C-alpha positions as CSV (number, residue, x, y, z in Angstrom):
1,X,-24.6,4.6,-2.3
2,X,-23.9,6.5,-5.6
3,X,-24.0,10.4,-5.8
4,X,-24.0,12.3,-9.1
5,X,-25.9,15.3,-10.4
6,X,-25.4,14.1,-14.0
7,X,-28.4,11.8,-14.6
8,X,-26.7,9.7,-17.2
9,X,-23.6,9.2,-15.1
10,X,-25.7,8.4,-12.0
11,X,-27.8,6.0,-13.8
12,X,-24.8,4.2,-15.4
13,X,-22.8,3.7,-12.1
14,X,-26.0,2.6,-10.3
15,X,-26.8,0.2,-13.1
16,X,-23.3,-1.3,-13.1
17,X,-23.3,-1.7,-9.3
18,X,-26.7,-3.1,-9.1
19,X,-26.0,-5.7,-11.8
20,X,-23.0,-6.9,-10.0
21,X,-23.8,-6.3,-6.2
22,X,-27.5,-5.9,-6.1
23,X,-28.0,-9.4,-4.7
24,X,-26.0,-8.7,-1.6
25,X,-26.2,-4.9,-1.1
26,X,-28.9,-2.3,-1.4
27,X,-27.9,0.4,-4.0
28,X,-29.1,3.8,-3.0
29,X,-28.9,6.6,-5.7
30,X,-28.6,10.4,-5.0
31,X,-28.4,13.2,-7.5
32,X,-26.9,15.9,-5.2
33,X,-24.7,16.0,-2.1
34,X,-27.5,17.3,0.0
35,X,-29.8,14.5,-1.1
36,X,-27.0,12.0,-0.3
37,X,-26.5,13.4,3.2
38,X,-30.2,13.2,3.9
39,X,-30.4,9.5,2.8
40,X,-27.3,8.7,4.9
41,X,-29.0,10.3,7.9
42,X,-32.0,8.0,7.5
43,X,-29.8,4.9,7.1
44,X,-28.0,5.9,10.3
45,X,-31.3,6.2,12.2
46,X,-32.2,2.7,11.1
47,X,-28.8,1.5,12.2
48,X,-28.1,0.3,8.6
49,X,-24.4,0.2,7.9
50,X,-23.1,1.8,4.6
51,X,-20.3,-0.1,2.9
52,X,-19.4,2.2,0.1
53,X,-20.1,5.7,-1.1
54,X,-19.2,6.5,-4.7
55,X,-19.5,10.2,-5.6
56,X,-18.7,12.4,-8.6
57,X,-16.2,15.2,-7.8
58,X,-17.9,18.0,-9.9
59,X,-21.4,18.8,-8.6
60,X,-23.1,22.1,-8.1
61,X,-23.3,23.4,-4.6
62,X,-21.0,20.8,-3.1
63,X,-18.0,18.9,-4.5
64,X,-17.8,15.2,-4.1
65,X,-14.9,15.5,-1.6
66,X,-17.0,17.9,0.5
67,X,-19.9,15.5,0.5
68,X,-17.7,12.5,1.4
69,X,-16.0,14.5,4.3
70,X,-19.5,15.4,5.7
71,X,-20.8,11.9,5.4
72,X,-18.1,10.5,7.7
73,X,-20.1,11.3,10.8
74,X,-23.1,9.4,9.4
75,X,-21.3,6.5,7.8
76,X,-18.0,6.2,9.8
77,X,-16.9,2.9,8.3
78,X,-17.9,3.4,4.7
79,X,-15.3,3.1,1.9
80,X,-15.0,6.3,-0.2
81,X,-14.7,6.2,-4.1
82,X,-14.4,9.4,-6.0
83,X,-15.4,9.5,-9.7
84,X,-13.2,12.2,-11.3
85,X,-11.9,13.5,-14.5
86,X,-8.2,13.6,-15.3
87,X,-8.0,17.4,-14.6
88,X,-9.0,16.7,-10.9
89,X,-6.4,14.0,-10.3
90,X,-4.3,16.2,-8.0
91,X,-7.3,17.1,-5.9
92,X,-8.2,13.5,-5.5
93,X,-4.6,12.5,-4.4
94,X,-4.8,15.3,-1.8
95,X,-8.0,13.8,-0.6
96,X,-6.3,10.6,0.3
97,X,-4.7,12.3,3.3
98,X,-7.4,15.0,3.8
99,X,-10.6,12.9,4.2
100,X,-9.4,9.3,4.0
101,X,-10.3,8.8,0.4
102,X,-9.9,5.1,-0.4
103,X,-9.8,5.3,-4.3
104,X,-10.3,7.6,-7.1
105,X,-11.5,6.4,-10.5
106,X,-11.1,8.3,-13.8
107,X,-14.3,8.5,-15.9
108,X,-15.4,6.7,-18.0
109,X,-14.9,3.2,-16.4
110,X,-15.8,1.1,-19.4
111,X,-15.6,-1.8,-19.5
112,X,-16.8,-2.2,-15.8
113,X,-15.5,-5.8,-15.6
114,X,-11.9,-4.5,-16.0
115,X,-12.0,-1.0,-14.7
116,X,-14.8,-0.9,-12.0
117,X,-15.5,-4.3,-10.5
118,X,-12.0,-5.3,-9.5
119,X,-11.8,-2.0,-7.5
120,X,-15.2,-2.3,-5.9
121,X,-14.4,-5.9,-5.0
122,X,-11.3,-4.9,-3.2
123,X,-13.0,-2.1,-1.3
124,X,-15.9,-4.3,-0.2
125,X,-13.6,-7.1,0.8
126,X,-11.7,-4.6,3.1
127,X,-15.1,-3.3,4.4
128,X,-16.2,-6.8,5.3
129,X,-12.9,-7.6,6.9
130,X,-13.2,-4.5,9.1
131,X,-16.9,-5.0,9.8
132,X,-17.5,-8.8,10.2
133,X,-20.7,-10.5,11.2
134,X,-20.0,-11.5,14.8
135,X,-22.6,-14.2,15.1
136,X,-20.2,-17.0,14.5
137,X,-17.2,-15.5,16.3
138,X,-14.9,-17.4,18.6
139,X,-15.3,-16.3,22.2
140,X,-12.3,-15.9,24.5
141,X,-12.9,-15.6,28.3
142,X,-9.9,-14.5,30.4
143,X,-8.1,-12.0,32.6
144,X,-7.1,-8.7,31.3
145,X,-3.5,-9.1,32.6
146,X,-3.1,-12.8,31.8
147,X,0.0,-13.4,29.6
148,X,-1.7,-16.6,28.1
149,X,-4.8,-14.7,27.3
150,X,-2.7,-12.2,25.5
151,X,-1.0,-14.9,23.6
152,X,-4.3,-16.5,22.6
153,X,-5.8,-13.3,21.4
154,X,-2.7,-12.5,19.4
155,X,-2.8,-15.9,17.8
156,X,-6.3,-15.5,16.8
157,X,-5.8,-12.0,15.5
158,X,-2.8,-12.7,13.5
159,X,-4.5,-15.8,11.8
160,X,-7.5,-13.6,11.0
161,X,-9.9,-15.6,13.1
162,X,-12.7,-13.3,14.4
163,X,-13.2,-13.4,18.1
164,X,-14.9,-11.6,21.0
165,X,-13.1,-10.9,24.2
166,X,-14.7,-11.2,27.7
167,X,-12.8,-10.0,30.8
168,X,-13.9,-12.4,33.5
169,X,-13.5,-9.6,36.1
170,X,-15.0,-6.7,34.3
171,X,-17.7,-8.3,32.1
172,X,-21.0,-9.8,33.5
173,X,-21.1,-11.9,30.3
174,X,-17.5,-13.1,30.9
175,X,-18.4,-14.1,34.5
176,X,-21.5,-15.9,33.3
177,X,-19.6,-17.9,30.6
178,X,-16.9,-18.7,33.2
179,X,-19.6,-20.0,35.6
180,X,-21.4,-22.0,32.9
181,X,-18.1,-23.7,32.1
182,X,-17.3,-24.3,35.8
183,X,-13.9,-22.8,35.0
184,X,-11.2,-22.5,37.6
185,X,-8.3,-19.9,37.4
186,X,-6.1,-22.6,35.9
187,X,-8.6,-23.1,33.1
188,X,-8.3,-19.5,31.8
189,X,-8.4,-18.4,29.1
190,X,-11.4,-20.4,28.0
191,X,-11.9,-20.4,24.2
192,X,-15.5,-21.2,23.0
193,X,-15.7,-22.3,19.4
194,X,-19.0,-22.5,17.7
195,X,-20.0,-26.1,17.3
196,X,-16.8,-27.3,19.0
197,X,-15.6,-28.2,22.4
198,X,-14.7,-25.6,25.1
199,X,-10.9,-25.2,25.2
200,X,-9.2,-24.6,28.5
201,X,-6.0,-22.7,28.5
202,X,-5.1,-24.2,25.1
203,X,-1.7,-24.1,23.5
204,X,-1.4,-22.6,20.1
205,X,-1.2,-26.1,18.6
206,X,-4.4,-27.1,20.3
207,X,-6.1,-23.9,19.3
208,X,-5.0,-24.4,15.6
209,X,-6.3,-27.9,15.5
210,X,-9.6,-27.0,17.0
211,X,-10.1,-24.2,14.4
212,X,-9.3,-26.5,11.6
213,X,-6.0,-24.8,10.7
214,X,-3.5,-27.0,9.1
215,X,-0.8,-28.2,11.5
216,X,0.8,-31.1,9.6
217,X,2.0,-31.3,6.0
218,X,0.1,-33.3,3.3
219,X,3.2,-34.7,1.5
220,X,6.4,-36.3,2.7
221,X,8.6,-34.5,0.0
222,X,8.4,-31.0,-1.5
223,X,10.4,-29.1,-4.1
224,X,10.6,-26.1,-1.7
225,X,10.1,-25.8,2.1
226,X,9.9,-22.3,3.4
227,X,10.6,-21.9,7.1
228,X,8.9,-18.6,8.2
229,X,5.7,-16.9,6.9
230,X,6.6,-13.3,7.0
231,X,6.7,-11.1,3.8
232,X,9.8,-12.9,2.3
233,X,8.3,-16.4,3.0
234,X,4.9,-15.5,1.6
235,X,6.3,-13.9,-1.5
236,X,8.5,-16.9,-2.1
237,X,5.4,-19.1,-1.7
238,X,3.4,-17.2,-4.2
239,X,6.1,-17.2,-6.9
240,X,7.2,-20.8,-6.3
241,X,3.7,-22.2,-6.3
242,X,2.7,-20.1,-9.3
243,X,5.7,-21.5,-11.2
244,X,4.8,-25.1,-10.5
245,X,7.0,-26.0,-7.5
246,X,5.4,-28.1,-4.8
247,X,5.7,-25.7,-1.9
248,X,5.0,-25.6,1.8
249,X,5.5,-22.9,4.5
250,X,6.1,-23.9,8.1
251,X,5.3,-21.1,10.5
252,X,5.5,-21.4,14.3
253,X,2.9,-18.6,15.2
254,X,1.0,-16.9,12.4
255,X,1.7,-15.5,8.9
256,X,2.9,-12.0,8.5
257,X,5.9,-12.0,10.7
258,X,6.8,-8.7,12.5
259,X,5.4,-6.7,9.5
260,X,2.0,-8.5,10.1
261,X,1.7,-6.6,13.4
262,X,2.4,-3.1,11.9
263,X,-0.5,-0.6,12.5
264,X,0.3,1.0,9.1
265,X,2.6,0.4,6.2
266,X,2.4,3.7,4.2
267,X,5.4,3.5,1.9
268,X,4.6,0.2,0.2
269,X,4.3,0.6,-3.6
270,X,0.8,0.6,-5.0
271,X,-1.0,1.5,-1.9
272,X,-1.2,5.3,-1.7
273,X,-3.3,5.4,1.4
274,X,-1.2,2.7,3.0
275,X,-2.4,-0.5,4.5
276,X,-2.1,-2.4,7.8
277,X,0.2,-5.2,8.3
278,X,-2.9,-7.6,8.8
279,X,-4.3,-6.4,5.5
280,X,-1.1,-7.1,3.6
281,X,-0.8,-10.5,5.3
282,X,-4.5,-11.4,4.6
283,X,-4.0,-10.6,0.9
284,X,-0.7,-12.5,0.6
285,X,-2.2,-15.6,2.4
286,X,-5.1,-15.6,-0.1
287,X,-2.6,-15.5,-3.0
288,X,-0.6,-18.4,-1.4
289,X,-3.7,-20.5,-1.2
290,X,-4.9,-19.6,-4.7
291,X,-1.7,-20.9,-6.2
292,X,-1.8,-24.1,-4.2
293,X,1.0,-23.7,-1.7
294,X,0.5,-25.4,1.7
295,X,0.8,-23.5,5.0
296,X,1.6,-25.5,8.2
297,X,0.9,-23.5,11.4
298,X,1.8,-23.6,15.1
299,X,4.9,-25.8,14.5
300,X,8.4,-24.8,15.6
301,X,11.3,-25.9,13.5
302,X,14.0,-27.2,15.7
303,X,16.6,-28.3,13.2
304,X,17.6,-29.2,9.7
305,X,19.6,-32.2,8.2
306,X,21.0,-32.8,4.8
307,X,20.1,-36.3,3.6
308,X,21.7,-36.8,0.2
309,X,19.9,-34.7,-2.4
310,X,17.2,-33.5,0.0
311,X,17.0,-31.6,3.2
312,X,15.0,-32.7,6.3
313,X,13.2,-29.9,8.3
314,X,12.7,-31.2,11.9
315,X,9.8,-29.8,13.9
316,X,8.5,-30.3,17.4
317,X,6.3,-33.4,17.4
318,X,5.3,-33.4,13.7
319,X,7.9,-35.6,12.3
320,X,10.4,-34.7,9.5
321,X,9.4,-32.8,6.3
322,X,11.8,-33.3,3.4
323,X,12.4,-30.9,0.5
324,X,14.7,-30.6,-2.3
325,X,15.4,-27.0,-1.4
326,X,14.8,-25.0,1.8
327,X,14.4,-21.3,2.3
328,X,15.1,-19.7,5.7
329,X,12.7,-16.7,6.1
330,X,12.3,-16.7,9.9
331,X,12.8,-13.0,10.2
332,X,13.5,-11.2,13.4
333,X,11.9,-10.4,16.8
334,X,12.2,-7.4,19.0
335,X,15.1,-7.5,21.4
336,X,14.4,-7.8,25.0
337,X,14.6,-4.6,27.0
338,X,17.0,-4.8,30.0
339,X,15.1,-3.3,32.8
340,X,14.7,-4.4,36.4
341,X,11.6,-6.4,37.0
342,X,10.4,-6.5,33.4
343,X,10.6,-10.2,32.6
344,X,7.9,-11.1,35.2
345,X,5.5,-8.7,33.6
346,X,5.7,-9.8,29.9
347,X,2.2,-10.1,28.5
348,X,0.8,-8.4,31.7
349,X,1.2,-4.9,30.6
350,X,4.6,-5.2,29.0
351,X,4.4,-6.1,25.2
352,X,6.9,-6.5,22.4
353,X,5.0,-5.2,19.4
354,X,1.4,-4.0,19.5
355,X,-1.7,-5.4,17.9
356,X,-5.1,-3.7,17.3
357,X,-6.4,-5.7,20.4
358,X,-3.9,-4.1,22.8
359,X,-4.4,-0.6,21.3
360,X,-8.3,-0.7,21.8
361,X,-7.8,-1.7,25.5
362,X,-5.7,1.4,26.2
363,X,-8.9,3.6,26.1
364,X,-8.3,6.6,28.3
365,X,-5.0,5.5,29.7
366,X,-1.4,6.7,29.7
367,X,0.8,4.5,27.5
368,X,4.6,4.4,27.1
369,X,6.4,3.3,24.0
370,X,10.1,2.5,23.7
371,X,11.9,2.8,20.4
372,X,12.9,5.3,17.6
373,X,12.3,3.5,14.4
374,X,9.3,3.4,12.0
375,X,7.6,0.5,13.9
376,X,7.6,2.5,17.1
377,X,6.3,5.5,15.3
378,X,3.5,3.6,13.7
379,X,2.5,2.1,17.0
380,X,2.5,5.5,18.7
381,X,0.0,6.9,16.1
382,X,-2.2,3.8,16.4
383,X,-2.2,3.8,20.3
384,X,-2.9,7.6,20.3
385,X,-6.2,6.9,18.7
386,X,-7.4,5.3,21.9
387,X,-5.1,6.3,24.7
388,X,-5.4,9.5,26.8
389,X,-1.7,10.1,26.3
390,X,1.2,8.3,24.6
391,X,4.8,8.9,25.7
392,X,7.5,7.9,23.3
393,X,10.7,7.1,25.1
394,X,13.8,7.6,22.9
395,X,17.4,6.8,24.0
396,X,19.0,9.1,21.4
397,X,18.9,12.9,21.0
398,X,16.1,12.9,18.4
399,X,14.0,10.9,16.1
400,X,15.6,11.9,12.8
401,X,18.2,9.2,12.9
402,X,15.9,6.2,12.6
403,X,12.4,7.3,11.7
404,X,10.8,8.4,8.4
405,X,10.0,12.1,8.1
406,X,6.3,11.6,7.5
407,X,5.9,9.7,10.9
408,X,7.9,12.4,12.7
409,X,5.7,15.1,11.3
410,X,2.5,13.2,12.5
411,X,3.9,12.5,15.9
412,X,4.9,16.1,16.4
413,X,1.4,17.3,15.3
414,X,-0.5,14.8,17.7
415,X,-1.7,16.7,20.7
416,X,-1.8,13.6,23.0
417,X,1.8,12.4,22.1
418,X,4.9,13.4,24.0
419,X,8.5,12.5,22.9
420,X,11.1,12.1,25.6
421,X,14.6,12.0,24.1
422,X,17.8,10.9,25.9
423,X,15.6,8.8,28.1
424,X,15.4,5.1,29.0
425,X,13.1,2.7,30.8
426,X,15.3,1.1,33.5
427,X,12.7,-0.5,35.7
428,X,9.2,-1.9,35.9
429,X,7.1,-2.6,38.9
430,X,3.7,-4.3,39.5
431,X,1.8,-6.9,41.4
432,X,0.4,-9.3,38.8
433,X,0.5,-6.6,36.1
434,X,2.4,-3.6,35.2
435,X,1.7,-0.5,37.5
436,X,4.7,1.8,37.0
437,X,7.9,2.3,35.0
438,X,11.1,4.0,36.0
439,X,12.6,6.5,33.5
440,X,16.3,7.5,33.5
441,X,17.2,10.9,32.1
442,X,20.6,10.3,30.4
443,X,21.5,13.9,30.5
444,X,20.9,14.6,34.2
445,X,21.2,11.1,35.6
446,X,17.9,11.6,37.4
447,X,15.2,8.7,37.7
448,X,11.5,9.1,37.9
449,X,8.9,6.4,38.7
450,X,5.7,7.0,36.7
451,X,2.4,5.2,37.1
452,X,1.2,3.3,33.9
453,X,-0.2,0.0,33.0
454,X,1.0,-0.1,29.5
455,X,4.5,-0.4,28.0
456,X,5.1,-1.3,24.3
457,X,8.7,-2.1,23.3
458,X,10.2,-1.8,19.8
459,X,14.0,-1.8,20.2
460,X,15.9,-3.4,17.4
461,X,15.8,-7.0,16.2
462,X,17.4,-10.4,16.8
463,X,17.1,-13.2,14.1
464,X,15.4,-16.5,14.6
465,X,18.4,-18.7,13.7
466,X,19.1,-20.7,16.9
467,X,17.7,-23.8,15.3
468,X,20.3,-23.8,12.4
469,X,23.2,-26.2,12.9
470,X,26.8,-25.2,13.0
471,X,27.3,-25.9,9.3
472,X,25.2,-22.7,8.5
473,X,27.5,-19.7,8.7
474,X,26.1,-16.7,10.7
475,X,27.7,-13.5,12.0
476,X,28.2,-12.9,15.7
477,X,24.6,-11.6,16.1
478,X,23.1,-14.7,14.4
479,X,22.3,-13.2,11.0
480,X,22.8,-15.7,8.1
481,X,25.7,-15.2,5.7
482,X,24.8,-15.8,2.1
483,X,26.2,-15.7,-1.4
484,X,29.6,-14.0,-2.3
485,X,30.2,-13.1,1.3
486,X,30.7,-16.8,2.0
487,X,33.9,-16.6,-0.2
488,X,35.8,-14.3,1.9
489,X,39.1,-15.4,3.4
490,X,37.5,-16.3,6.6
491,X,34.5,-18.4,5.4
492,X,36.0,-19.9,2.3
493,X,36.4,-23.2,4.1
494,X,32.6,-23.4,4.7
495,X,31.6,-23.6,1.1
496,X,32.0,-27.3,-0.1
497,X,31.3,-27.0,-3.9
498,X,33.5,-25.9,-7.0
499,X,30.8,-23.6,-8.2
500,X,30.2,-20.4,-6.3
501,X,27.2,-20.0,-4.0
502,X,24.1,-18.4,-5.6
503,X,23.4,-14.9,-4.3
504,X,21.0,-15.9,-1.4
505,X,22.4,-19.4,-0.8
506,X,23.9,-20.2,2.6
507,X,26.9,-22.3,3.4
508,X,24.8,-25.4,2.9
509,X,24.0,-25.9,-0.8
510,X,20.3,-25.9,-1.5
511,X,19.6,-24.0,1.7
512,X,18.7,-20.3,1.1
513,X,17.9,-17.3,3.3
514,X,15.8,-14.2,2.5
515,X,14.4,-11.2,4.3
516,X,15.4,-9.9,7.7
517,X,17.1,-13.0,8.8
518,X,19.9,-12.6,6.2
519,X,23.1,-10.6,7.0
520,X,22.9,-7.0,5.5
521,X,19.5,-7.2,4.2
522,X,17.6,-3.9,4.1
523,X,15.0,-4.6,6.9
524,X,12.1,-3.3,4.9
525,X,8.8,-5.1,3.8
526,X,9.4,-4.4,0.0
527,X,13.0,-5.6,0.1
528,X,11.9,-8.8,2.0
529,X,9.2,-9.4,-0.7
530,X,11.8,-8.9,-3.4
531,X,14.3,-11.3,-1.8
532,X,11.5,-13.9,-1.4
533,X,10.8,-13.7,-5.2
534,X,14.6,-13.6,-6.0
535,X,15.1,-16.8,-3.9
536,X,12.6,-18.7,-6.1
537,X,14.6,-17.8,-9.2
538,X,17.7,-19.1,-7.4
539,X,16.0,-22.3,-6.2
540,X,15.1,-23.1,-9.9
541,X,18.7,-22.8,-10.8
542,X,19.8,-25.0,-7.9
543,X,17.2,-27.7,-8.7
544,X,18.5,-27.9,-12.2
545,X,21.8,-29.1,-10.8
546,X,20.5,-32.0,-8.7
């Protein structure tokens, strides 16, 4: 929909949108805010979704921002584009927070192929991603408190595979599907793939194969093998492949890493409204594919060997993959919480990290979150959209030490969020799924058992480096030592060449590390992306020496 009281501007924007998008979308034109709201009401009555509303800011009777704000109730999923003059830029920026404005575009937008269509393409891509056609979705039938059901849904979500979830105990359709498949308890979860066989309690590898995801490499030898598909690994793949290096990523679960599960990344340069970890991952994976890098999924790397001028990456059951250079970008995972009874309830009400799937299932419930860094804060705000109440449990005296100010302000302002400082979860109890947690007040020493079915944990990180051999120097926590730090008096013996190691090079020449897995890295998405790009520059230097 386009809204503008200036007939020439209205005609121009409608013409440009119709010429590019008219075959796939109906373009509705309005010449006032009131007319636009009336048209939106008719579309809502017909159950016709609105993908985009483009409005001029300066209109008599109602500004563009006011019109967009009022249109949210009738078109809740629509993307908002504001057409504005340079003098209204500050107002437009405020609207990003105030009404969820997606983009503001300075007039004029000539030529549209350069200044208009790329913006609209991105907005419509995002809208389609958030509002998919469900007719060809994968269907998952399982139990709400099944750890394997949770793992399957997580695998599908993180690999951007649309699916519909059916709880076999709470959904009549789920019970019917289970009966039709003659499924026993041990068969759950069922995964029903359109035009494919029904999978019964599949492994991630079985699931990936059935979905057509690549699980083996095409070539025996690459210029660069990247182990880990988080922000550092994806950035490295984009730069390496775009610069002509034959490149492959090996990822044991799904691209995106820990950042891919983030409900909101709001301080990433170039995205003033922020974006979800899933959105960032989706865009990065598209770039990786565009430049021709391969991605091998559902394979765990179990070791690495140096074979003359190449390195062999060893994986579980997929054979060896050789590369002239290797980048370790395996990132970190949340540390396990030391609480009585918690291990038996993992995936059954106790979760490390949180996806949109878990958040939506917390509708009307009380939810507990453990942690005090940005990841915990983002999860709290996402969960608060669905839960009756969210309690953030913080071991320290306040949030200021580990969380960004903008998150603290939003958490403090949220009516259904409570922060409990100087507190710890010391116990979990439940029969088949989480039923209660025990909180310890560190000030008084008192404990309290509280009923809840949801506990989400964000308490620091441990690196994925257990598969690296003893030749790769790590600190006592498992983080990889790189570059000049290898030349300290203690580790000098571990560097075998006369030349000094490159900045991100490990104690094994040609084996690099980037992102959170590296000792003293910044543990931020932007810095991981930067290190991934930097690693490719160093790989070029290394390859020139062999």
